[in-house]
N, C-alpha and C positions, 0 to 999 in steps of 0.2 A: 521578393514571395522569402520569408523567413527560412531557415533552415530545417525548422519541421514542419514544413508544408505539406501539402497532399500527394508530391511528385513519388511517384511509385520505384522509386530507388534504393534498392537494399540498402542498409549503412551497415559496414564494419565493425570489430569491437563487438567489448559488451558493455554492459548497462552495470552503474557504479551505484549504489545508494547506503546510506548509514545511517544509524540511529539506535534505541535503547531496546534489546531483546530480553526479556525478562524469562522466570519461572513461571510455570502458570499450575498452579490447583485447581482440579475442575471436581466436584463431587459426581461420584458414580452413577448416583442414581438422582432423577426428575423428583424434585420438591424442595422446603428450606434446609438450608447449612448447618441449621443449628440439629437436623436429626440426621445428617449424613453419617457414615460411621466406616467408610471410603472415598478415599478422592485418589485421582490419576494426577502424576507428575507429567509435566510436557514442558513448553517455551509457546512462546507468545510477543509477537511484537510487528506492526503494520507493515514497515520498510523489510523486515527480513521473509514475513508471508510472503510482498510479492516479490522478494527474489527467487525463493523457493518454488514460487510456482511460475518465474519465468525463465529458472532450469529446464524444469519439467516440460517445459512448452519448447524445449532447445536454445536456450537462450545463454551465454556466456554473463556468469553476473556474479559481480564482487558487492559484500557486506563487510561494510567498516564498521567499530563499535567497539566500547570498555564494557568487560563485562571483569565482576569481582574474583577475585583469588579466591574461590569458595566453589565447592562440589555443585554447586547450580551454575556457576559461571563454566566449570567445567561441562556439564550437561550441553548448556546452551550454544558451545563454542564445538563439539562432539555432533550434536544433532545435524548444527549447520554444514559442517563439514561432510557429512553425510550423503547429505540432500545434491554435492556434487558444488558447491557454492566455492570462490577462492573467500577465503574468510580473513580478514586484517580484525586481531581480536586482542586488543590494549589492557594487558591484566593491570587491576588497580587496586589500591588497595580497600578499598569502599566494596561494601557487600552486592551482590547483584540483585536488582528488582523485586518484586514479587508481584502477580497477580493473583489473585481467587475468585473464582467464578462457581456463580450458582446457579442452575439451571432448575430454574423456579416452575418450570411447567416446557412444552414441547414450544413454544413460541414465543417463551420470554425465559432472558437470563439477565444477571447484576454481577457486575467485576467489581471488586475491590482492589486499589492498589497500595501498593508496596514501595514506594521508589523515591522518595523525599532523601536527597543526599545520596541514592546512589550510585553503583562504578556508571551507568549509562547515562545518569545526567550529567557525570562530571566532562563529556566530551567535549572538546576545545578548538579550537583552530588551529591546525598543523596537524591535527592527528590524521587527517587521510593524507597517503603519502605524496609527492610532487610528485607529478605527470600522473599520476592516474586517471583520476578524472582529464586530463585535457586528451591522453590516448583512447578513450571512452567514447563509445557510439552515444551513449546516451546517461543525462544523471540522473535519477529518481530521489524527489524528496518528498517531506511530509510535514503537516502543520504541528505534529507532536513534538519533533524534538526540538523545536524553538519554542516550545512549551517546558519543556525540563529545568533550563536554568540559562541565565545568565550567556556562558560560557556558549553552552548549546546552541542559543539563537546566533553565536557570531559564527558559531563553527555551522551553521548552515547558510549564511550571506556568503560568509567567504567560497563555501562551496559554487554555489550558485554563481559566483561572479566568475572563479576561474572559467567554471565551464562557459558562460556567454563571451569573457575574453578567448577564449579557444573555439569559439564555433561549438561549441557540444549543446545538442537542444537539449532544455533541460522539464522532467515531467515534476508536476506538485500535484500532488490531493494533500484537498485539505485538510480533509481527518482533525476536524473538531474536537479536543476532548473537556468536554466540560470542568471535570475532577482537577485538570492540570491547571486553567487559566479560564475568566468568564470570557463573553463575548467581545465586551467593551476593550479588556487588556490584551485579546487576540486581534482584532480588527486591523489594525495600522499595519502589522509583522505580514499578517495572511495574505492581506489585500498587495502588499508590498512582493508579496515573493508570487502571487501573482501576475504581477505586471510585469516581471521579469522571468516568466517564462514563457515557454513555450506551447505545450500544453499541460493543462488543467481540468482534474476531474473533481468532484466535488456531490455531495446531497443536496439535497433543492435548501434545505434546511441552512446546510449549512454554509450555501452562496448567500443567503441573506445575512452573513455575517458584512461579510464586505462589498455587495452592494445592494441597490433597491429593485425589486421584480415581484409581480404577482403568480408567476408561474416558469414553468421547465422553460418558455422560450426567450421571454424576457430577461430570465437569469442569465443563462447564457451567454445571450446578444448584449447583456450590461457587462461579463466578465471580460468578452471579446475586447471591447471598449480600452480595459485596462492596458491590453496589451498581447496575450496568447490569440496563437492562429486557429488552435484548436479546442475546444473548451467540449466537457461531455459530464450533464448532470445525470448521476446515476440516482433511479428512481425504483428501487428494489424490485416487485414483483410486478410493479409497470413498466422495466424495462429501462430504459434512459431515451434522452433527447441530446443530442451533438451537432454546435455549429462546428464547420471544419472550413476553414479557409471564406471560402460565398456560397459553402453551403451547407441546409441544415438537414438535420435527420432525425425522424422517430423510430425508434428500435424495440419492437416487444419483445420482452421477458421470456424464457426459456423455463416453460412448466417443468416443478422438481418436487420431491419428496422431502420438504423440509426437515432437517434433525437437529439445526445448527447453522444460523445465518451469520454467528462470527466468520469473518476473513472473505466473504464472499465477496466484499466490496473490493480487496486485495489479489485475488482471483480474477475480476471484474479488468481494473488496472493492467493486471499482469498481462491478462488476453488479448488486450489494446496495443501494447505496448509491444508484443512481440509480433505481432503483424504489422505495426508501422515498422518496427525495424528490420522487416523480412520485403519492404517497400509495397505490401497488399494495399488497396484502395479505399476509401472509410467505411463500405459498407463491411466488406471482410472483416477491416478491425472490428467492428461494433458485433457481428457476427460473432465473432471469436469470445469475443469481451462476457456476451450474455451468455455464453455456455458453460466460459470459464466459472464465472458468477453462480451456477445454479449447480454445476460440478461441486462447489466447495459447499452449497449449502446441504447435500445430502450425506455428510459425512462428520461426526461431531468432531470438536478440533479446531483450532484456530486454522491450520494448514494442511494437516494431515489429509484433508481429501482433495488436493489441490491437482488440478488432473494432467495427464501427460497427452503430449499431441497426438500418440495412435488414441486416447480412449474419449476424445472431443464428440466423435458419432456415435456415443454409445447411448446419448440423452436421445428418448425418441424411436431409437430405434425399434424396429417391429420384431426382431428377433433377437430378448434379453441376453442368449447368449453366445459369446466371441469363440469361436473356435477356430 
C-alpha cells in the first residue's frame, strides 16, 4: 500500500503548500462591473485558500510563495499570518498579482487576472527551504502553479520529487485555469503530476483533460490507473465520487444557501485532507469534505467562509443558534 492508503493512522507534522496569492478586488453589489461604484479589497489563491481552511480545521499548515514589495503584498502576508499559518513569503521586486471579480448574479461570477510577470509567477526551484517538505505530513500542490511560468513549473515538480523521495504523501488538485494555458498545453504536465501523487482531486471536466471517460466513475478509475491510490471527483451540487484503494464511494452534497461558490472546492479538499491526516476512514473524510464545501458557499469571498471544526455541525442543525 502507498504512503497515502486507507490505513487509519494519524500522521504527525503539518501540511506544506505553495503558490501565488493575489490581491482581490470584488464589486460590492451584484451586477456588471462597469456600473459598480464600490469594491472590497481582499486576497485570494487556491493554495492559500486550502491552507486557511486546513488551519481552521486544526491542521498546522505552511504556505510558501513570492509576494511583491508593495502594499498588496503586505496585505497578502498579513492576512495569511493572521489566519495562523506559517508563512514563508519571499519579497520580490515584481508587483503582486491582482484578481478582479464581477458578481454578475447570485449564481454567476466572472474573474479577470492581472498576474503576467507577477511576483508570484516568479516562484523558482529552491524557494521552498531545505527540509521543510521532508519534515511535513503532506505536500499539497495544484495545477495552477505550473501554469504560471517555466520556473514555477520546475518548482512544482521539484517539490513533488522531494516529497516522494522522503516518503511524504502528495495531494494534487488539478484546478485547471483556462486563462493561464490551454488544455493541450496543460495535459502533459497535469497527467505527470497526477501520476506522481497519492491523492488527486478534480472536477469532472478537469479530469477529462488527462484521461478519457464519460462519467465520474470512469474518470476516477482512469486516473487511478495512472498511479494515485485516492481519487476524488468533485461534482459541485451533486456531491462527489471517490475511488480509494479498492473501494468506491458516492457522496451527496450538503444543501447550502449559495452566496458565492468560489473557494468551495478548496474547502472540500481541506476537509478531506484534515480527516485523512487525522487517520479517519474514507466516509468520514468525504463527509467533512462536502460539509466544508457547503459552508464556504454560504459566505461571500474566496476564503472568509471556511469553517472552523466546531462549526461543522451547524449546517442542517435543527437549532440555528449555537448557545
